[in-house]
TORVEXVO-163120 format. One record per residue (C-alpha): x, y, z; residue in one letter. Coordinates in Angstrom, 2 decimals, decimal comma, always signed. Layout:
<atoms>
       u       v       w pamar
       X       Y       Z     a
...
</atoms>
This chain:
<atoms>
       u       v       w pamar
  +29,75  +21,07  +15,40     m
  +27,63  +23,99  +16,49     k
  +29,32  +27,38  +16,75     a
  +28,24  +27,76  +20,38     s
  +29,92  +24,48  +21,19     h
  +33,15  +25,45  +19,39     v
  +33,21  +28,73  +21,37     r
  +32,95  +26,87  +24,63     k
  +35,54  +24,35  +23,54     l
  +38,20  +26,89  +22,36     i
  +38,32  +28,55  +25,72     k
  +42,09  +28,31  +26,68     p
  +43,15  +25,71  +29,29     i
  +46,05  +26,90  +31,45     d
  +49,19  +24,78  +31,56     s
  +49,36  +22,94  +34,94     a
  +52,53  +20,76  +34,62     y
  +56,10  +21,36  +33,60     s
  +59,60  +20,14  +34,56     e
  +63,01  +21,64  +34,37     m
  +64,55  +20,99  +31,04     f
  +68,07  +21,45  +29,75     s
  +68,20  +21,50  +25,94     g
  +66,51  +23,22  +22,94     r
  +62,85  +23,43  +22,03     v
  +61,81  +23,87  +18,41     y
  +58,33  +25,05  +17,44     k
  +57,00  +22,90  +14,51     v
  +53,58  +24,13  +13,35     g
  +51,12  +23,86  +16,27     r
  +53,38  +21,44  +18,10     g
  +56,99  +21,32  +19,26     a
  +60,09  +19,12  +19,43     v
  +62,47  +19,27  +22,39     s
  +66,06  +17,98  +22,26     v
  +67,55  +17,19  +25,64     r
  +71,17  +17,96  +26,39     n
  +73,24  +14,78  +27,00     h
  +76,53  +14,71  +28,91     s
  +78,15  +11,79  +27,12     g
  +78,83  +11,13  +23,44     k
  +75,45  +10,08  +22,01     a
  +75,41   +6,44  +21,15     e
  +71,71   +6,21  +20,32     q
  +68,84   +8,54  +19,63     t
  +65,35   +8,03  +21,08     v
  +62,38  +10,00  +19,85     i
  +59,40   +9,86  +22,20     g
  +55,81  +10,41  +21,05     v
  +53,36  +10,89  +23,99     h
  +49,83   +9,65  +24,22     g
  +46,43  +11,32  +24,51     f
  +46,31  +13,92  +27,30     l
  +49,96  +13,15  +28,31     e
  +53,11  +15,21  +27,81     n
  +56,63  +14,38  +26,79     h
  +57,80  +13,93  +30,45     c
  +56,30  +10,43  +30,07     y
  +59,67   +9,36  +28,62     f
  +62,22  +11,40  +30,55     t
  +62,93   +9,01  +33,36     q
  +62,81   +5,93  +31,08     a
  +65,77   +7,23  +28,98     y
  +68,14   +8,91  +31,47     e
  +71,42   +7,52  +30,14     a
  +74,03  +10,28  +29,44     p
  +74,76   +8,57  +26,04     t
  +71,13   +8,81  +24,89     t
  +70,11  +11,68  +22,73     e
  +66,51  +12,20  +23,75     l
  +64,14  +13,97  +21,38     i
  +60,60  +14,53  +22,57     l
  +57,51  +15,51  +20,61     l
  +54,74  +17,75  +21,87     t
  +51,67  +17,05  +19,82     c
  +49,71  +19,86  +18,20     s
  +47,77  +22,12  +20,49     n
  +49,38  +20,62  +23,64     y
  +51,29  +22,64  +26,21     h
  +55,08  +22,28  +26,04     i
  +55,94  +20,93  +29,56     p
  +59,34  +22,63  +30,07     v
  +60,61  +25,39  +32,34     n
  +63,33  +27,84  +31,45     g
  +63,61  +27,31  +27,70     v
  +62,41  +29,73  +24,98     t
  +61,09  +27,85  +21,97     p
  +62,72  +28,70  +18,70     e
  +61,52  +28,29  +15,10     t
  +63,94  +26,04  +13,11     p
  +64,93  +26,78   +9,55     d
  +63,88  +23,25   +8,54     w
  +60,23  +23,60   +9,59     e
  +57,78  +22,89   +6,75     v
  +54,11  +23,92   +6,82     a
  +51,69  +21,03   +7,66     i
  +48,57  +20,78   +5,54     k
  +46,54  +18,38   +7,80     h
  +43,97  +19,47  +10,43     l
  +45,74  +20,15  +13,74     e
  +45,05  +17,94  +16,75     a
  +44,90  +14,91  +14,45     t
  +47,18  +11,82  +14,19     i
  +47,90  +12,91  +10,61     e
  +49,10  +16,30  +11,69     y
  +51,36  +14,98  +14,47     d
  +52,79  +12,41  +12,12     a
  +54,15  +15,30  +10,06     c
  +55,76  +16,87  +13,13     i
  +57,43  +13,49  +13,89     l
  +58,81  +13,11  +10,29     n
  +60,25  +16,64  +10,39     q
  +61,99  +15,79  +13,66     a
  +63,26  +12,43  +12,38     l
  +64,59  +13,96   +9,17     e
  +66,41  +16,85  +10,82     n
  +67,46  +16,10  +14,40     l
  +69,05  +12,74  +15,23     p
  +72,87  +12,94  +15,43     s
  +73,35   +9,15  +15,68     t
  +72,65   +6,31  +13,17     d
  +70,98   +4,24  +15,91     s
  +67,41   +5,59  +16,15     v
  +64,54   +4,26  +18,21     r
  +61,07   +5,93  +18,07     i
  +58,94   +5,06  +21,14     h
  +55,28   +5,93  +21,07     g
  +52,78   +5,35  +23,84     h
  +49,01   +4,82  +23,14     s
  +47,97   +7,49  +20,53     r
  +51,70   +7,99  +19,91     g
  +51,76   +4,49  +18,42     g
  +49,21   +5,52  +15,79     a
  +51,24   +8,74  +15,11     v
  +54,38   +6,65  +14,36     i
  +52,50   +4,27  +12,03     l
  +50,96   +7,13  +10,12     q
  +54,27   +8,93   +9,89     a
  +55,83   +5,70   +8,58     l
  +53,12   +5,43   +5,96     a
  +53,81   +8,96   +4,77     y
  +57,63   +8,64   +4,55     r
  +58,66   +4,98   +4,68     p
  +62,17   +5,76   +3,40     e
  +62,94   +7,64   +6,58     l
  +62,29   +4,49   +8,64     y
  +64,52   +1,93   +6,79     a
  +66,89   +1,58   +9,75     n
  +64,69   +2,89  +12,57     v
  +63,54   +0,65  +15,43     e
  +60,04   +1,38  +16,67     i
  +58,56   +0,63  +20,10     v
  +54,74   +0,73  +20,20     l
  +53,61   +0,75  +23,87     e
  +49,97   -0,06  +24,57     a
  +49,37   +1,45  +21,08     p
  +46,33   +2,78  +19,25     v
  +46,41   +0,36  +16,24     l
  +44,52   -0,13  +12,93     p
  +41,24   -1,91  +13,48     q
  +41,63   -1,44  +17,28     g
  +38,96   -0,28  +19,72     h
  +38,65   +1,71  +22,93     l
  +37,99   -0,33  +26,09     h
  +34,26   -0,86  +26,66     a
  +34,34   +1,19  +29,87     l
  +35,73   +4,19  +27,96     v
  +33,18   +3,81  +25,20     t
  +30,34   +3,71  +27,79     t
  +31,48   +6,95  +29,27     i
  +31,91   +8,68  +25,87     l
  +28,78   +7,56  +24,09     e
  +26,38   +9,94  +25,86     p
  +28,66  +12,93  +25,78     v
  +27,70  +15,63  +23,25     s
  +30,23  +18,36  +22,32     h
  +28,52  +20,85  +24,47     g
  +29,00  +18,63  +27,51     m
  +32,79  +18,40  +27,27     w
  +33,79  +21,46  +29,20     p
  +31,32  +20,53  +31,92     w
  +32,55  +16,91  +32,07     l
  +36,14  +17,96  +32,24     i
  +35,51  +20,42  +35,09     r
  +33,70  +17,55  +36,92     l
  +36,67  +15,17  +36,39     i
  +39,19  +17,81  +37,47     n
  +37,21  +18,60  +40,65     s
  +36,95  +14,91  +41,65     a
  +39,83  +13,39  +43,56     p
  +41,79  +11,24  +41,07     s
  +41,37   +8,26  +43,48     s
  +37,72   +8,28  +42,41     a
  +38,55   +7,02  +38,93     y
  +42,39   +6,60  +38,99     g
  +42,59   +2,97  +40,14     q
  +40,02   +1,91  +37,52     t
  +41,85   +3,41  +34,56     f
  +45,37   +3,90  +35,75     f
  +45,88   +0,72  +37,79     g
  +48,14   +0,64  +40,89     k
  +49,58   +4,08  +41,45     m
  +53,23   +5,00  +42,20     n
  +54,77   +8,46  +42,70     p
  +55,68   +9,06  +39,00     r
  +52,24   +7,98  +37,83     k
  +50,57  +10,36  +40,34     k
  +52,83  +13,20  +39,25     q
  +52,17  +12,73  +35,47     l
  +48,54  +11,49  +35,45     l
  +47,19  +13,92  +38,04     g
  +46,96  +16,79  +35,58     k
  +45,76  +14,89  +32,44     l
  +43,03  +17,36  +31,53     f
  +45,40  +20,36  +31,52     s
  +47,74  +18,88  +28,90     a
  +45,99  +20,47  +25,95     t
  +45,67  +24,22  +25,15     q
  +41,87  +23,96  +24,79     d
  +38,95  +21,54  +25,13     h
  +38,43  +21,38  +21,37     l
  +41,74  +19,58  +21,07     t
  +40,50  +16,89  +23,53     i
  +37,29  +16,30  +21,48     v
  +39,13  +16,30  +18,20     r
  +41,82  +13,88  +19,48     n
  +39,18  +11,46  +20,67     i
  +37,05  +11,59  +17,51     e
  +40,16  +11,28  +15,31     n
  +41,60   +8,28  +17,30     i
  +38,30   +6,41  +16,84     m
  +38,05   +7,27  +13,17     a
  +41,65   +6,45  +12,54     w
  +41,39   +2,95  +14,05     m
  +38,27   +2,26  +12,05     e
  +39,50   +3,40   +8,65     r
  +43,19   +2,40   +8,82     t
  +43,86   -1,12   +7,51     e
  +46,41   -3,44   +9,02     t
  +48,13   -3,30   +5,56     s
  +49,86   -0,15   +6,97     i
  +52,22   -2,56   +8,76     y
  +53,67   -3,55   +5,39     g
  +56,19   -0,76   +5,66     q
  +57,39   -1,62   +9,18     v
  +60,95   -3,09   +9,29     r
  +61,68   -3,88  +12,92     h
  +60,45   -3,09  +16,40     g
  +58,36   -4,26  +19,38     t
  +54,77   -4,09  +20,45     f
  +54,51   -3,79  +24,27     l
  +51,08   -5,06  +25,50     v
  +50,00   -4,61  +29,03     p
  +48,46   -7,51  +31,10     q
  +45,47   -5,17  +31,99     v
  +44,36   -2,25  +29,83     d
  +41,23   -0,28  +30,65     r
  +41,86   +2,45  +28,15     i
  +42,16   +0,40  +24,94     l
  +40,71   -3,04  +24,05     d
  +43,60   -5,41  +24,71     r
  +42,21   -8,23  +22,60     g
  +41,70   -5,94  +19,52     a
  +45,25   -4,53  +20,05     m
  +46,73   -8,07  +20,00     l
  +44,68   -9,17  +16,97     a
  +45,94   -6,12  +15,08     s
  +49,57   -6,53  +16,15     a
  +49,47  -10,10  +14,92     r
  +48,88   -8,84  +11,37     q
  +52,30   -7,12  +11,39     s
  +55,45   -8,60   +9,73     p
  +57,39  -11,29  +11,67     t
  +60,19   -8,78  +12,14     t
  +57,96   -7,12  +14,81     m
  +58,07   -8,72  +18,26     r
  +54,92   -8,84  +20,35     i
  +55,80   -8,71  +24,07     v
  +52,91   -9,38  +26,45     e
  +54,18   -7,68  +29,61     t
  +52,94   -8,17  +33,23     q
  +52,19   -4,45  +33,35     a
  +49,02   -3,88  +35,40     p
  +47,91   -0,85  +33,39     s
  +47,84   +1,00  +30,02     h
  +50,92   +3,02  +31,28     f
  +53,63   +0,34  +30,92     i
  +56,67   +2,58  +31,09     t
  +55,32   +4,33  +34,26     l
  +54,56   +0,92  +35,90     d
  +58,11   -0,26  +35,41     s
  +61,01   +0,54  +33,07     k
  +61,92   -3,12  +33,04     e
  +59,76   -3,78  +29,99     w
  +61,37   -1,28  +27,73     i
  +63,56   -3,21  +25,26     p
  +67,35   -2,86  +25,67     g
  +69,22   -1,18  +22,86     f
  +70,68   -4,49  +21,81     e
  +67,41   -5,08  +20,10     t
  +68,26   -2,32  +17,61     m
  +68,52   -3,71  +14,06     p
  +72,13   -4,41  +13,00     a
  +71,84   -2,03  +10,06     s
  +70,93   +0,78  +12,46     a
  +73,96   +0,08  +14,59     q
  +76,39   -0,03  +11,71     a
</atoms>
């Protein structure tokens, strides 16, 4: 990448979205992990891994139960979307050797969170889109951590998957130098101009969370690196990575204009029979935001994890 392009791309992007948060926030490398306070005795732990250009608020309304300990990742070089909490550096943080803003880097944040934070034995990790790839990569690095963990892969980036043809058509002509210009153009256009095509039928929560997509990262370079790394990861990662997966669910939307649904299903079908594939009626890539009804109940947790 040319130095002039990098200079344009590393110009900071201001944070444009945050919500009130009651809990603790730990800085881990270039990312963060937030642990929400829960009012009841925790019966299960959920770790949420957000997707490309999203933030951890994607999961907060889906897991509101007072008995759910909710742990939320902020991927590297993304803004932490919380008000009123000062991030702290935990004593368990370990330096990460991978390039930041990659699936590999964020997988290491996830493993540090999983190893050090859950207070229950019943653990679910729920990843949306790019977050699905982060979970699979994390599992490949430290399979022993996942022996009794349930995973939910929602509209996930998967090995041997592809972007939707519409997205590929938009991205192909874009050079690195054009990114800041393209993002300014998208940000100045009313989201209705492209929202329905990519986001499906809107509702208040989708409007709230998807309206500020291009302000989620700390700089444009992270956006470019995320996209290039997602495409490279899908191409080079073999479906044999599923060999380590014990139990969980693939949630596949009825319509997906971000990822190639057919390739997603073909990849998911290479996974062990202990993984369920649920083809939902969700009208977009954002299944959880379309309706919480498709999120599996905790009775699907493996018996060993509930023991």
